[in-house]
C-alpha positions, 0 to 999 in steps of 0.5 A: 202097806205094813204097819211101819209105813207112814204117809207124810202129809207135810206140804212142800213149797213150790219154786216160783216160776221163771217165766212171765205171768199176767196179773189182772189187778182188778180181778185180784181185788175181792168184789166186796172190798171196801176200797171198791166203794171208796175208789168209785166215789173218789173217781167221780170227785176227781172228775170234778177237780180235773179243771183245777188240776189243769191250772196247776201244771204247765203245758210245757216240759216233761209229763209228771205224775198224774195228780189223780194218783197223787191225791189217791196216794194221800187217801191210802196214806191215811187209810193204812197209817203210812208214816212217810212218803218214802215208806209209801213208795217202798210198799207201793212197788209190791202192793197189788191193792194199792196199784189197782187203787191208783190205776197203775199197771203192775209193770209201772211199779212204784214212783221215784221217791224224789219225784213223788215228794216234789210233786206231792207239794202241789196236791197238798195245797190248801185249795185242793185239800179244801175242795176235796173235803167239800166234794166228799161231803157234798157227795154224802149229802147227795146220797142222803147220808147227812143231816142238814139240820142237826150238828155237834161241835167239839175241839181237840189239840194236834201236836206240832212237829216241834219239840219243847227244846225249840221253844226259846225266847224271842229276844235271843236270850236263850241263844247261848244256852241252846248253842252250848248244849248243841256243842256238847251233843248236836244230835240231842242237846240237853237243855235245862229250862227248870224254873223258867217261865215260858209263855207264848208272848215271850217265847216261840218255837224255832222249828214251827213258829206258828205252833203255840204252847197250850194245854187242854185243861188244868192238870194236863201238860202243856205242849206245842200244838195247834187247835183242831175243831170239828163240826159233825152232822148228827145223822150218821156221824160224818165230819162236816167241817174240820179246822186247824186254828190257834187255840189261844186267839180263837176259842172253841166256842168261837170256832163252832160258830164260825164253822156253822157260818162257813158250812151254811155258806159253802153248802147250799140248802143247809138249815141248822136247827140244833148244835150240840156241845159239851160243858165247855160251851156252856157260856154266854158268848156261845149261847147268844151266838146260837140264838142270833143264828136261830140255832137251838144250843143243845149244850151240856149244862154245868151245875149251878151255872145259869146262862141266859138263853138256855133253860128248861124251854130247851133242856126239857125237850126230847131233842135235847136229850137226843143231841146229848147222846149223839154228841159223844160220837164226835170222839170217834172222829177224833179217835180215827183221825189221830190213830189210823189217820196219823193226825195225833201229831202233824207231820208238816210245819205251819198251820196251812200245811197242817190244815191241808193234811187234816182236810185230806185225813178228814175226807178219807174218814168220810169216804170210809164211813160212806163205804161202811154205811153202804155195806150195812144198807146192802145186808 
Protein backbone atom coordinates (compact mmCIF):
# COMPACT_ATOMS: atom_id res chain seq x y z
CA UNK A 1 0.00 0.00 0.00
CA UNK A 2 1.47 3.33 -1.02
CA UNK A 3 1.91 6.28 1.27
CA UNK A 4 -0.78 8.16 -0.62
CA UNK A 5 -3.40 5.48 0.03
CA UNK A 6 -5.80 6.15 2.90
CA UNK A 7 -8.36 3.96 4.64
CA UNK A 8 -11.57 5.74 5.59
CA UNK A 9 -13.04 4.79 8.95
CA UNK A 10 -16.26 6.70 8.34
CA UNK A 11 -19.34 4.66 9.16
CA UNK A 12 -22.24 4.42 6.76
CA UNK A 13 -25.93 4.39 7.59
CA UNK A 14 -27.71 1.19 6.67
CA UNK A 15 -31.01 1.42 4.86
CA UNK A 16 -33.94 0.20 6.93
CA UNK A 17 -35.24 -3.20 5.74
CA UNK A 18 -38.61 -3.46 4.04
CA UNK A 19 -39.46 -6.86 5.49
CA UNK A 20 -41.26 -7.44 8.79
CA UNK A 21 -39.33 -7.89 12.02
CA UNK A 22 -40.44 -9.36 15.35
CA UNK A 23 -39.83 -7.17 18.39
CA UNK A 24 -39.97 -8.57 21.92
CA UNK A 25 -40.90 -5.54 24.01
CA UNK A 26 -40.02 -7.24 27.28
CA UNK A 27 -36.54 -8.10 26.00
CA UNK A 28 -36.04 -4.52 24.79
CA UNK A 29 -36.39 -3.12 28.34
CA UNK A 30 -33.18 -3.40 30.43
CA UNK A 31 -33.44 -5.76 33.38
CA UNK A 32 -32.47 -3.03 35.84
CA UNK A 33 -34.76 -0.32 34.44
CA UNK A 34 -36.67 1.48 37.26
CA UNK A 35 -39.97 1.03 35.42
CA UNK A 36 -39.76 -2.73 36.01
CA UNK A 37 -40.04 -2.26 39.78
CA UNK A 38 -42.81 0.30 39.30
CA UNK A 39 -44.74 -1.94 36.90
CA UNK A 40 -44.56 -4.90 39.26
CA UNK A 41 -46.10 -2.87 42.08
CA UNK A 42 -48.70 -1.21 39.86
CA UNK A 43 -49.89 -4.56 38.49
CA UNK A 44 -50.47 -5.86 42.02
CA UNK A 45 -52.42 -2.70 42.92
CA UNK A 46 -54.55 -2.91 39.77
CA UNK A 47 -55.65 -6.42 40.73
CA UNK A 48 -57.11 -5.00 43.95
CA UNK A 49 -58.84 -2.18 42.05
CA UNK A 50 -60.34 -4.51 39.43
CA UNK A 51 -63.74 -4.85 41.22
CA UNK A 52 -64.04 -1.06 41.26
CA UNK A 53 -63.30 -0.89 37.53
CA UNK A 54 -66.06 -3.43 36.87
CA UNK A 55 -68.59 -1.04 38.42
CA UNK A 56 -67.46 1.85 36.20
CA UNK A 57 -68.19 0.08 32.91
CA UNK A 58 -71.44 -1.14 31.38
CA UNK A 59 -71.87 -4.78 30.37
CA UNK A 60 -73.30 -3.68 27.02
CA UNK A 61 -71.80 -1.78 24.13
CA UNK A 62 -68.42 -1.70 22.44
CA UNK A 63 -65.34 -2.68 24.51
CA UNK A 64 -63.40 0.41 25.57
CA UNK A 65 -59.78 1.04 26.50
CA UNK A 66 -58.87 -1.17 29.49
CA UNK A 67 -58.95 0.93 32.68
CA UNK A 68 -55.62 -0.57 33.73
CA UNK A 69 -53.99 1.00 30.68
CA UNK A 70 -55.65 4.34 31.37
CA UNK A 71 -54.35 4.41 34.94
CA UNK A 72 -50.87 3.38 33.83
CA UNK A 73 -51.02 6.17 31.27
CA UNK A 74 -51.49 8.64 34.11
CA UNK A 75 -48.39 7.27 35.81
CA UNK A 76 -46.34 7.68 32.63
CA UNK A 77 -47.71 11.20 32.16
CA UNK A 78 -46.40 12.17 35.60
CA UNK A 79 -43.09 10.28 35.31
CA UNK A 80 -42.16 11.75 31.94
CA UNK A 81 -43.69 15.24 32.32
CA UNK A 82 -46.09 14.83 29.40
CA UNK A 83 -48.03 18.07 29.14
CA UNK A 84 -51.22 16.81 27.44
CA UNK A 85 -53.23 13.72 26.49
CA UNK A 86 -52.74 14.58 22.81
CA UNK A 87 -48.95 14.56 23.15
CA UNK A 88 -49.08 11.31 25.11
CA UNK A 89 -51.04 9.57 22.35
CA UNK A 90 -48.62 10.93 19.75
CA UNK A 91 -45.53 9.63 21.55
CA UNK A 92 -47.05 6.30 22.58
CA UNK A 93 -47.12 5.04 18.99
CA UNK A 94 -43.32 4.90 18.72
CA UNK A 95 -42.22 4.57 22.36
CA UNK A 96 -41.48 0.89 22.98
CA UNK A 97 -40.93 1.43 26.71
CA UNK A 98 -44.36 2.95 27.16
CA UNK A 99 -46.05 0.23 25.09
CA UNK A 100 -44.40 -2.42 27.27
CA UNK A 101 -45.45 -0.65 30.48
CA UNK A 102 -49.07 -0.49 29.26
CA UNK A 103 -49.05 -4.16 28.19
CA UNK A 104 -49.78 -3.25 24.58
CA UNK A 105 -48.41 -5.00 21.54
CA UNK A 106 -46.36 -3.02 19.04
CA UNK A 107 -48.97 -3.76 16.38
CA UNK A 108 -51.68 -2.12 18.52
CA UNK A 109 -49.91 1.21 18.37
CA UNK A 110 -51.34 4.21 20.17
CA UNK A 111 -54.86 5.09 21.28
CA UNK A 112 -57.33 7.15 19.31
CA UNK A 113 -56.96 10.57 20.87
CA UNK A 114 -60.67 11.39 21.18
CA UNK A 115 -61.55 7.95 22.60
CA UNK A 116 -58.59 8.15 24.98
CA UNK A 117 -59.61 11.58 26.30
CA UNK A 118 -63.23 10.48 26.79
CA UNK A 119 -62.31 7.30 28.67
CA UNK A 120 -59.73 9.22 30.70
CA UNK A 121 -62.51 10.95 32.65
CA UNK A 122 -63.59 7.68 34.25
CA UNK A 123 -60.17 6.96 35.70
CA UNK A 124 -59.72 10.56 36.81
CA UNK A 125 -62.58 10.20 39.30
CA UNK A 126 -61.84 11.24 42.86
CA UNK A 127 -62.67 7.77 44.18
CA UNK A 128 -60.29 5.89 41.87
CA UNK A 129 -57.49 8.40 42.46
CA UNK A 130 -57.78 8.26 46.24
CA UNK A 131 -57.89 4.46 46.32
CA UNK A 132 -54.88 4.26 44.01
CA UNK A 133 -52.88 6.60 46.25
CA UNK A 134 -53.94 4.71 49.39
CA UNK A 135 -53.06 1.32 47.88
CA UNK A 136 -49.60 2.56 46.91
CA UNK A 137 -48.98 3.80 50.44
CA UNK A 138 -50.32 0.58 51.98
CA UNK A 139 -47.94 -1.37 49.76
CA UNK A 140 -45.02 0.71 51.03
CA UNK A 141 -46.10 -0.08 54.60
CA UNK A 142 -46.27 -3.80 53.84
CA UNK A 143 -42.74 -3.68 52.41
CA UNK A 144 -41.49 -1.94 55.56
CA UNK A 145 -40.42 1.39 54.05
CA UNK A 146 -42.63 3.71 56.12
CA UNK A 147 -42.89 4.93 59.68
CA UNK A 148 -46.19 4.68 61.54
CA UNK A 149 -45.06 6.95 64.39
CA UNK A 150 -43.18 9.98 63.02
CA UNK A 151 -44.51 12.46 60.45
CA UNK A 152 -43.95 15.92 58.95
CA UNK A 153 -46.55 18.43 57.73
CA UNK A 154 -46.18 21.32 55.30
CA UNK A 155 -48.22 23.26 52.76
CA UNK A 156 -47.76 24.92 49.38
CA UNK A 157 -49.86 26.49 46.63
CA UNK A 158 -50.98 25.04 43.28
CA UNK A 159 -51.81 27.62 40.62
CA UNK A 160 -55.23 27.16 39.06
CA UNK A 161 -55.92 26.96 35.32
CA UNK A 162 -57.21 30.53 35.27
CA UNK A 163 -55.70 33.92 34.58
CA UNK A 164 -56.08 37.04 36.68
CA UNK A 165 -58.11 38.56 33.85
CA UNK A 166 -60.90 36.11 34.66
CA UNK A 167 -61.09 37.37 38.27
CA UNK A 168 -63.96 39.85 37.99
CA UNK A 169 -66.71 41.23 40.21
CA UNK A 170 -69.48 38.84 41.19
CA UNK A 171 -72.16 41.51 40.69
CA UNK A 172 -71.26 41.82 36.99
CA UNK A 173 -69.98 45.40 37.20
CA UNK A 174 -66.87 44.43 35.20
CA UNK A 175 -68.88 42.83 32.41
CA UNK A 176 -68.82 45.84 30.10
CA UNK A 177 -65.10 46.43 30.70
CA UNK A 178 -64.22 42.80 29.90
CA UNK A 179 -66.50 42.64 26.86
CA UNK A 180 -65.05 45.85 25.44
CA UNK A 181 -61.51 44.49 25.81
CA UNK A 182 -62.52 41.25 24.09
CA UNK A 183 -64.00 43.16 21.19
CA UNK A 184 -60.65 44.89 20.63
CA UNK A 185 -58.59 41.69 20.96
CA UNK A 186 -60.64 38.48 21.43
CA UNK A 187 -57.58 36.25 21.78
CA UNK A 188 -55.76 38.22 24.45
CA UNK A 189 -57.76 41.19 25.73
CA UNK A 190 -56.02 44.01 27.60
CA UNK A 191 -57.87 44.68 30.85
CA UNK A 192 -56.66 47.37 33.25
CA UNK A 193 -57.39 46.61 36.91
CA UNK A 194 -54.88 49.15 38.21
CA UNK A 195 -56.00 50.84 41.41
CA UNK A 196 -58.94 48.46 41.90
CA UNK A 197 -59.13 46.35 45.06
CA UNK A 198 -59.98 42.78 44.14
CA UNK A 199 -60.97 40.43 46.93
CA UNK A 200 -62.43 36.95 47.15
CA UNK A 201 -65.64 38.14 48.84
CA UNK A 202 -66.46 40.50 45.95
CA UNK A 203 -64.66 38.87 42.99
CA UNK A 204 -64.55 35.39 41.45
CA UNK A 205 -62.83 33.74 38.53
CA UNK A 206 -65.08 33.04 35.58
CA UNK A 207 -62.73 30.29 34.43
CA UNK A 208 -62.39 28.37 37.71
CA UNK A 209 -64.78 29.60 40.35
CA UNK A 210 -63.34 27.33 43.05
CA UNK A 211 -59.88 28.91 42.91
CA UNK A 212 -59.08 31.82 45.23
CA UNK A 213 -56.83 34.85 45.07
CA UNK A 214 -54.14 34.17 47.65
CA UNK A 215 -50.48 34.74 48.43
CA UNK A 216 -48.20 32.50 50.44
CA UNK A 217 -46.47 35.24 52.45
CA UNK A 218 -45.99 39.00 52.70
CA UNK A 219 -44.10 40.41 49.75
CA UNK A 220 -45.26 37.61 47.44
CA UNK A 221 -47.60 38.17 44.54
CA UNK A 222 -51.20 37.02 44.83
CA UNK A 223 -52.31 34.28 42.42
CA UNK A 224 -55.44 32.35 41.61
CA UNK A 225 -54.67 29.05 43.24
CA UNK A 226 -55.56 26.12 45.46
CA UNK A 227 -53.91 25.21 48.71
CA UNK A 228 -52.02 21.90 48.81
CA UNK A 229 -50.99 20.18 52.02
CA UNK A 230 -48.69 17.18 52.40
CA UNK A 231 -48.16 14.74 55.24
CA UNK A 232 -44.79 12.97 55.00
CA UNK A 233 -43.64 9.94 56.94
CA UNK A 234 -40.15 10.46 58.31
CA UNK A 235 -38.42 7.12 57.70
CA UNK A 236 -37.88 7.41 53.94
CA UNK A 237 -39.71 10.60 53.00
CA UNK A 238 -42.77 9.02 51.38
CA UNK A 239 -45.90 11.09 50.91
CA UNK A 240 -48.52 9.79 53.37
CA UNK A 241 -51.33 12.23 52.49
CA UNK A 242 -51.79 14.97 49.89
CA UNK A 243 -54.84 17.23 50.06
CA UNK A 244 -56.07 20.08 47.87
CA UNK A 245 -58.02 22.66 49.87
CA UNK A 246 -59.13 26.27 50.13
CA UNK A 247 -56.21 28.05 51.86
CA UNK A 248 -58.51 30.81 53.17
CA UNK A 249 -61.16 28.70 54.89
CA UNK A 250 -58.77 25.91 55.96
CA UNK A 251 -55.38 26.97 57.31
CA UNK A 252 -52.30 24.79 57.04
CA UNK A 253 -52.40 24.00 60.78
CA UNK A 254 -56.02 22.84 60.48
CA UNK A 255 -55.13 20.71 57.45
CA UNK A 256 -52.24 19.06 59.29
CA UNK A 257 -54.50 17.95 62.13
CA UNK A 258 -57.22 16.79 59.74
CA UNK A 259 -54.73 14.78 57.72
CA UNK A 260 -53.44 13.07 60.86
CA UNK A 261 -56.99 12.05 61.79
CA UNK A 262 -57.76 10.77 58.29
CA UNK A 263 -54.45 8.93 58.03
CA UNK A 264 -55.00 7.16 61.33
CA UNK A 265 -58.52 6.22 60.27
CA UNK A 266 -57.61 5.11 56.75
CA UNK A 267 -54.49 3.10 57.64
CA UNK A 268 -55.02 0.72 60.53
CA UNK A 269 -52.13 0.21 62.90
CA UNK A 270 -50.65 3.70 62.65
CA UNK A 271 -49.62 5.21 66.00
CA UNK A 272 -48.56 8.87 65.41
CA UNK A 273 -46.21 10.05 68.12
CA UNK A 274 -44.50 13.13 66.62
CA UNK A 275 -45.44 15.69 63.98
CA UNK A 276 -42.75 18.03 62.67
CA UNK A 277 -43.47 21.39 61.05
CA UNK A 278 -41.96 24.80 60.33
CA UNK A 279 -42.48 28.08 62.23
CA UNK A 280 -45.81 28.71 60.56
CA UNK A 281 -47.30 26.00 62.78
CA UNK A 282 -45.94 27.52 66.01
CA UNK A 283 -49.37 28.56 67.25
CA UNK A 284 -51.78 27.65 70.01
CA UNK A 285 -54.38 25.91 67.82
CA UNK A 286 -51.91 23.49 66.28
CA UNK A 287 -49.99 22.68 69.48
CA UNK A 288 -53.23 22.13 71.41
CA UNK A 289 -54.57 19.92 68.64
CA UNK A 290 -51.44 17.77 68.73
CA UNK A 291 -51.56 17.42 72.51
CA UNK A 292 -55.23 16.42 72.39
CA UNK A 293 -54.27 13.63 70.00
CA UNK A 294 -51.33 12.61 72.18
CA UNK A 295 -48.88 13.68 69.50
CA UNK A 296 -45.69 15.56 70.35
CA UNK A 297 -45.54 18.80 68.30
CA UNK A 298 -42.00 19.00 66.89
CA UNK A 299 -42.46 22.54 65.59
CA UNK A 300 -39.71 25.03 64.80
CA UNK A 301 -40.19 27.81 67.36
CA UNK A 302 -40.43 31.52 66.61
CA UNK A 303 -38.12 33.77 68.59
CA UNK A 304 -39.66 35.47 71.64
CA UNK A 305 -42.94 33.63 71.14
CA UNK A 306 -44.28 31.24 73.78
CA UNK A 307 -47.01 28.72 73.14
CA UNK A 308 -48.49 26.61 75.92
CA UNK A 309 -47.70 22.94 75.41
CA UNK A 310 -44.37 23.49 73.67
CA UNK A 311 -41.38 24.17 75.91
CA UNK A 312 -38.04 22.70 76.95
CA UNK A 313 -39.62 19.40 77.92
CA UNK A 314 -40.14 18.84 74.19
CA UNK A 315 -37.47 20.95 72.50
CA UNK A 316 -34.64 19.58 74.65
CA UNK A 317 -35.15 16.01 73.49
CA UNK A 318 -32.91 14.49 70.82
CA UNK A 319 -35.94 13.36 68.81
CA UNK A 320 -37.04 16.99 68.43
CA UNK A 321 -33.78 17.89 66.70
CA UNK A 322 -34.08 14.84 64.45
CA UNK A 323 -37.58 15.92 63.39
CA UNK A 324 -36.40 19.45 62.58
CA UNK A 325 -33.65 18.05 60.38
CA UNK A 326 -35.86 15.54 58.57
CA UNK A 327 -38.83 17.87 58.04
CA UNK A 328 -36.92 19.72 55.29
CA UNK A 329 -37.28 16.65 53.07
CA UNK A 330 -40.93 17.47 52.49
CA UNK A 331 -39.69 20.16 50.10
CA UNK A 332 -38.31 17.34 47.92
CA UNK A 333 -41.87 16.05 47.53
CA UNK A 334 -43.14 19.47 46.51
CA UNK A 335 -40.21 19.97 44.16
CA UNK A 336 -40.80 16.69 42.30
CA UNK A 337 -44.58 17.08 42.14
CA UNK A 338 -44.33 20.58 40.68
CA UNK A 339 -41.44 20.13 38.24
CA UNK A 340 -41.44 16.52 37.03
CA UNK A 341 -45.04 15.72 37.93
CA UNK A 342 -46.31 18.94 36.35
CA UNK A 343 -48.35 19.97 39.39
CA UNK A 344 -46.98 23.52 39.64
CA UNK A 345 -50.17 24.52 37.91
CA UNK A 346 -53.33 22.45 37.72
CA UNK A 347 -54.25 21.24 34.24
CA UNK A 348 -57.89 20.81 35.29
CA UNK A 349 -60.63 23.11 36.51
CA UNK A 350 -62.18 22.70 39.94
CA UNK A 351 -60.93 21.41 43.25
CA UNK A 352 -62.21 17.85 42.80
CA UNK A 353 -60.44 17.14 39.50
CA UNK A 354 -57.29 18.89 40.72
CA UNK A 355 -57.38 16.66 43.81
CA UNK A 356 -57.74 13.55 41.66
CA UNK A 357 -54.75 14.49 39.51
CA UNK A 358 -52.73 15.36 42.63
CA UNK A 359 -53.39 11.90 44.08
CA UNK A 360 -52.13 10.27 40.88
CA UNK A 361 -48.98 12.41 40.83
CA UNK A 362 -48.27 11.87 44.55
CA UNK A 363 -48.84 8.13 44.16
CA UNK A 364 -46.43 8.08 41.22
CA UNK A 365 -43.83 9.88 43.33
CA UNK A 366 -44.14 7.16 45.97
CA UNK A 367 -43.80 4.41 43.36
CA UNK A 368 -40.62 5.98 42.01
CA UNK A 369 -39.30 6.44 45.54
CA UNK A 370 -39.95 2.77 46.33
CA UNK A 371 -38.13 1.66 43.18
CA UNK A 372 -35.09 3.74 44.13
CA UNK A 373 -35.08 2.48 47.72
CA UNK A 374 -35.26 -1.10 46.47
CA UNK A 375 -32.35 -0.51 44.10
CA UNK A 376 -30.23 1.04 46.87
CA UNK A 377 -30.96 -1.90 49.15
CA UNK A 378 -29.86 -4.37 46.47
CA UNK A 379 -26.44 -2.69 45.99
